[in-house]
C-alpha positions as CSV (number, residue, x, y, z in Angstrom):
1,M,-14.6,21.4,6.9
2,L,-11.3,21.0,5.1
3,K,-12.7,18.0,3.2
4,R,-15.6,19.7,2.0
5,E,-13.7,22.8,0.8
6,I,-11.2,20.7,-1.2
7,E,-14.2,18.6,-2.7
8,D,-15.7,22.3,-3.9
9,G,-12.4,22.8,-5.6
10,D,-10.4,25.0,-3.4
11,A,-7.2,23.9,-4.6
12,S,-5.0,25.9,-2.2
13,L,-6.1,23.5,0.4
14,A,-4.8,20.4,-1.6
15,D,-1.7,18.5,-0.2
16,P,1.6,20.4,-1.5
17,A,3.2,16.9,-1.9
18,F,0.5,15.6,-4.1
19,R,0.4,19.0,-6.1
20,A,4.1,18.7,-6.8
21,D,4.0,15.0,-7.5
22,V,0.7,15.3,-10.0
23,L,2.7,18.5,-11.8
24,N,5.9,16.6,-12.2
25,G,4.2,13.5,-13.2
26,F,2.7,15.0,-16.0
27,T,5.7,17.2,-16.8
28,G,8.3,14.4,-17.0
29,R,8.8,11.6,-19.5
30,P,7.3,9.0,-19.2
31,R,4.6,10.3,-17.1
32,A,4.0,8.6,-13.9
33,I,2.1,9.5,-10.5
34,P,3.1,7.5,-7.5
35,A,0.4,4.9,-6.4
36,R,-0.1,6.5,-2.9
37,W,-2.2,9.3,-4.2
38,F,-5.0,6.7,-5.2
39,Y,-6.0,6.6,-1.6
40,D,-8.4,9.6,-0.9
41,R,-11.4,8.6,0.6
42,R,-13.1,7.3,-2.6
43,G,-10.0,5.6,-3.6
44,S,-9.7,3.8,-0.1
45,E,-13.4,3.0,-0.5
46,L,-12.9,1.3,-4.1
47,F,-9.9,-0.7,-3.2
48,E,-11.8,-2.2,-0.4
49,A,-14.5,-3.1,-3.1
50,I,-11.4,-4.6,-4.9
51,T,-10.1,-6.9,-2.1
52,D,-13.6,-8.6,-2.4
53,L,-13.5,-9.3,-6.4
54,P,-13.4,-13.0,-7.3
55,E,-10.4,-12.2,-9.6
56,Y,-8.4,-10.4,-6.7
57,Y,-6.9,-13.2,-4.6
58,P,-4.2,-11.7,-2.5
59,T,-6.4,-10.4,0.2
60,R,-8.5,-13.6,0.5
61,V,-5.5,-15.8,0.4
62,E,-3.5,-14.0,2.8
63,A,-6.3,-13.7,5.4
64,A,-6.5,-17.5,4.9
65,I,-2.7,-17.9,5.5
66,L,-3.0,-15.5,8.8
67,N,-6.1,-17.4,10.1
68,D,-4.5,-21.0,9.3
69,N,-1.1,-20.1,11.0
70,G,-2.0,-18.1,14.1
71,P,-0.5,-20.4,16.7
72,A,2.9,-20.7,14.7
73,I,2.9,-16.8,14.1
74,T,2.2,-16.5,18.1
75,D,5.2,-18.8,19.0
76,R,7.6,-16.7,16.7
77,V,6.4,-13.3,17.9
78,G,5.4,-13.8,21.2
79,A,2.8,-11.4,23.2
80,G,3.3,-7.8,24.7
81,R,4.4,-6.1,21.3
82,A,3.1,-3.2,19.8
83,V,2.0,-3.8,16.4
84,V,2.6,-0.8,13.8
85,E,0.7,-1.3,10.8
86,F,2.1,0.3,7.6
87,G,-0.8,1.6,5.3
88,S,-3.6,0.1,7.4
89,G,-6.7,1.0,5.2
90,S,-9.8,-0.7,6.6
91,S,-7.4,-3.0,9.0
92,A,-9.4,-5.7,7.7
93,K,-6.8,-8.5,8.3
94,T,-5.6,-6.9,11.4
95,P,-8.0,-8.8,13.6
96,L,-6.6,-11.9,13.1
97,L,-3.2,-11.0,13.9
98,L,-4.3,-9.3,17.2
99,R,-6.4,-12.3,18.6
100,A,-3.3,-14.4,17.6
101,I,-0.5,-12.5,19.4
102,A,-2.2,-10.4,22.3
103,P,-0.4,-7.1,21.5
104,A,0.2,-4.3,24.0
105,A,-0.7,-1.7,21.7
106,Y,-1.8,-0.9,18.1
107,V,-0.4,1.8,15.6
108,P,-2.4,1.9,12.3
109,I,-0.7,4.1,9.9
110,D,-2.3,5.5,6.7
111,I,-2.3,8.6,4.4
112,S,-6.0,8.6,4.4
113,G,-7.2,10.4,7.6
114,D,-10.8,9.9,7.6
115,F,-10.8,6.5,6.7
116,L,-7.9,5.7,9.1
117,R,-9.9,7.2,12.1
118,E,-13.1,5.3,11.3
119,S,-11.2,2.1,11.0
120,A,-9.3,2.6,14.3
121,A,-12.5,3.5,16.1
122,A,-14.1,0.3,14.6
123,L,-11.1,-1.7,15.9
124,S,-11.4,-0.3,19.0
125,A,-14.8,-1.1,19.6
126,D,-13.9,-4.6,18.8
127,F,-10.8,-4.5,21.1
128,P,-11.8,-2.5,23.9
129,G,-8.8,-3.1,26.2
130,L,-6.3,-2.6,23.6
131,P,-4.6,1.0,23.3
132,V,-4.9,2.3,19.8
133,H,-2.9,5.0,18.5
134,P,-3.8,6.0,14.5
135,L,-0.9,8.1,12.9
136,E,-2.2,10.0,9.8
137,A,1.0,9.9,7.6
138,D,2.7,8.9,4.5
139,F,5.3,6.3,5.2
140,M,7.4,7.0,2.4
141,H,8.4,10.0,4.2
142,P,10.1,9.9,7.8
143,I,7.5,9.3,10.6
144,A,7.7,9.4,14.3
145,L,5.9,6.8,16.3
146,P,3.5,7.7,19.0
147,T,5.5,8.3,22.4
148,A,2.8,5.8,24.1
149,V,4.7,2.8,22.7
150,A,8.3,4.1,22.5
151,G,9.4,1.6,25.3
152,L,7.6,-1.4,23.8
153,P,9.1,-4.1,21.6
154,K,7.6,-3.7,18.2
155,L,6.0,-5.7,15.4
156,G,5.6,-4.3,12.0
157,F,2.7,-5.5,9.6
158,F,2.9,-4.7,6.1
159,P,0.2,-6.7,4.5
160,G,-1.2,-6.9,1.1
161,S,2.1,-7.1,-0.8
162,T,2.1,-3.2,-0.8
163,I,6.0,-3.5,-0.8
164,G,5.5,-4.5,-4.5
165,N,4.0,-1.1,-5.4
166,M,7.6,0.3,-5.0
167,I,10.5,-0.6,-7.2
168,P,13.2,-2.8,-5.8
169,S,15.5,0.1,-4.9
170,S,12.8,2.1,-3.3
171,A,11.4,-1.0,-1.3
172,V,14.8,-1.4,0.1
173,D,14.9,2.2,1.2
174,L,11.5,1.6,2.8
175,L,12.5,-1.4,4.7
176,R,15.6,0.1,6.1
177,A,13.5,3.0,7.1
178,M,10.9,0.6,8.7
179,R,14.1,-1.0,10.5
180,L,15.0,2.4,11.9
181,W,11.6,3.5,13.1
182,L,11.0,0.1,14.8
183,G,14.4,-0.6,16.3
184,T,16.7,-3.4,16.6
185,G,15.2,-6.6,18.1
186,S,11.8,-5.6,16.4
187,M,10.1,-7.9,14.0
188,L,8.2,-7.5,10.6
189,L,5.3,-9.4,9.5
190,I,5.3,-8.6,5.6
191,G,3.1,-10.1,2.7
192,M,4.5,-10.8,-0.6
193,D,2.8,-11.7,-3.8
194,R,4.4,-14.7,-5.8
195,L,5.1,-15.0,-9.4
196,K,2.5,-16.9,-11.3
197,D,0.9,-17.1,-14.6
198,A,0.5,-13.8,-16.6
199,D,-3.1,-14.3,-17.0
200,V,-4.0,-14.9,-13.6
201,L,-2.1,-11.5,-12.5
202,V,-3.7,-9.4,-15.2
203,S,-7.1,-10.4,-14.3
204,A,-6.6,-9.7,-10.7
205,Y,-6.0,-5.8,-11.8
206,D,-8.3,-5.6,-14.6
207,D,-11.6,-7.2,-13.3
208,S,-14.6,-8.1,-15.3
209,R,-16.8,-5.5,-13.0
210,G,-14.6,-2.5,-13.7
211,V,-14.0,-1.9,-10.1
212,T,-9.9,-1.6,-10.5
213,A,-10.6,0.8,-13.3
214,A,-12.8,3.0,-11.5
215,F,-9.8,3.0,-9.0
216,N,-7.5,4.0,-11.4
217,L,-9.8,6.8,-13.0
218,N,-10.5,8.1,-9.6
219,L,-7.0,9.6,-9.5
220,L,-8.0,11.8,-12.4
221,E,-11.0,12.8,-10.7
222,R,-9.1,13.6,-7.6
223,I,-6.8,16.1,-9.7
224,N,-9.8,17.6,-11.1
225,R,-11.5,18.0,-7.5
226,E,-8.4,19.1,-5.3
227,L,-6.0,20.7,-8.1
228,D,-8.7,22.7,-10.4
229,G,-8.3,20.2,-12.9
230,T,-9.9,20.1,-16.3
231,I,-9.1,16.7,-17.4
232,P,-11.6,15.0,-19.3
233,V,-11.8,11.7,-17.3
234,A,-13.9,9.8,-20.0
235,A,-11.0,10.2,-22.5
236,F,-9.0,7.7,-20.7
237,R,-9.0,4.1,-20.1
238,H,-7.6,1.7,-17.5
239,R,-5.0,-0.6,-18.8
240,A,-3.0,-3.3,-16.9
241,I,-0.1,-5.2,-18.4
242,W,2.6,-7.9,-17.4
243,N,5.9,-6.6,-17.6
244,D,7.9,-9.8,-17.7
245,M,11.5,-8.3,-17.4
246,G,10.3,-6.1,-14.5
247,A,8.6,-9.1,-13.1
248,R,5.5,-6.7,-12.3
249,I,2.1,-5.6,-13.2
250,E,1.8,-2.0,-14.3
251,M,-1.2,0.2,-14.3
252,H,-1.6,2.9,-16.8
253,L,-4.3,5.5,-17.6
254,E,-4.0,5.7,-21.4
255,A,-5.6,8.4,-23.4
256,T,-8.0,7.2,-26.1
257,E,-8.1,10.4,-27.8
258,D,-6.0,13.6,-28.3
259,V,-6.6,15.7,-25.1
260,A,-5.8,18.9,-23.8
261,F,-6.4,20.0,-20.4
262,T,-5.1,22.4,-17.4
263,I,-4.1,21.5,-13.7
264,E,-4.0,24.7,-11.6
265,G,-4.1,26.8,-15.1
266,R,-1.1,25.1,-16.1
267,P,-1.9,23.5,-19.7
268,F,-0.9,19.8,-20.6
269,E,-1.6,17.8,-23.9
270,M,-1.5,14.1,-24.3
271,A,-2.1,12.4,-27.7
272,A,-3.9,9.3,-28.2
273,G,-2.4,6.4,-27.1
274,E,0.0,7.9,-24.6
275,T,-0.2,7.0,-21.0
276,I,0.3,7.7,-17.4
277,H,2.0,5.0,-15.4
278,T,0.0,5.0,-12.0
279,E,1.3,1.8,-10.2
280,N,3.6,-1.2,-10.1
281,S,3.0,-4.6,-8.3
282,H,6.2,-6.3,-8.1
283,K,5.9,-10.1,-7.8
284,Y,8.6,-12.0,-5.9
285,G,9.9,-15.7,-5.9
286,N,10.4,-17.1,-2.5
287,R,14.9,-16.3,-3.0
288,D,13.8,-13.0,-4.6
289,A,11.7,-11.9,-1.5
290,R,14.4,-13.1,1.2
291,I,17.3,-11.3,-0.6
292,L,15.0,-8.1,-0.8
293,L,14.5,-8.3,3.1
294,R,18.0,-8.9,3.8
295,A,19.1,-6.0,1.5
296,G,16.7,-3.8,3.6
297,G,18.2,-4.9,6.9
298,W,15.9,-7.6,7.9
299,T,16.8,-11.2,8.3
300,P,13.8,-13.7,7.3
301,I,13.1,-16.4,10.2
302,A,9.9,-17.8,9.3
303,E,7.6,-18.0,6.4
304,W,4.0,-19.1,5.6
305,T,2.3,-19.8,2.0
306,D,-1.1,-21.2,1.0
307,V,-1.2,-24.6,-0.4
308,D,-1.0,-23.3,-4.1
309,D,2.2,-21.0,-3.2
310,R,0.5,-18.1,-4.6
311,F,1.1,-15.6,-1.8
312,A,3.6,-15.4,1.3
313,L,3.7,-14.0,4.8
314,I,7.2,-13.6,5.9
315,L,8.3,-12.9,9.3
316,A,11.9,-11.0,9.7
317,E,13.7,-9.9,12.7
318,A,16.0,-6.6,12.9
319,Q,18.9,-8.3,14.5
320,V,22.1,-6.9,15.7
321,P,24.1,-5.9,12.6
322,R,27.0,-8.0,11.9
323,T,30.5,-6.9,10.7
324,A,31.7,-10.3,9.5
325,P,30.0,-13.7,8.2
């Protein structure tokens, strides 16, 4: 019922954090809206379609790394841990991990509630003896894990190079928060996309079928739907650019003409060529990735890559803090 009313344009039912980020994003300079708001139901479905595109290599390569290195991951992780997946989405790669390590429980965390519950139900059917505890939450804010897994050793699972969506300072903050939530002695299996040729990266985020463009533009459609917006979506286009100094792909929505619109009655204007920055995807060299993890309180203990070193899965541990070398 709530979802239906929001779809019909009742802005009073919109997420207050979404409202605040959108209004601040259009008011501030440069204009920017956090990428987590891509993931309403439609956005989540579009992202799953992106992962199947020939240009979008990360999902395919990461799944192959998991599949090829299951025994090695098992040797390092051991059995009996509660797997806590941050940003679980469809949990498409999760079965590869669960089959390898024989976990005691699984906690998928995602901001898209309907999508989360459907994915969790499907996974429960595939693993009937595994306790599954879906948690609808935005992990960029403090979370409380289910009490059912409080006494279990934990393995955080953060695939997809989602850590790359954050600027490095925010990435370190999130890693520190994960360490706090999972506890000393826990482990983290994290996917990180490698630095590579800019043409390969740009095509992965600007596919020939226009699926990524639809994913980006869906953010404007969500604003119109949930925040009573009048944004002329057809007057915007998707742009993906490589920022070499920042070592990241940036996604923007660019106005193709002068536009004026309202969001919850508040007027906004954008000139042709002005953009809204909607996503970063940072890429890391192998030493960069390890330094980032250490800054976040995690000690890298193992690493697996594909033969072309396009993508890495890194296993890190929340070791007892040391006050000396």
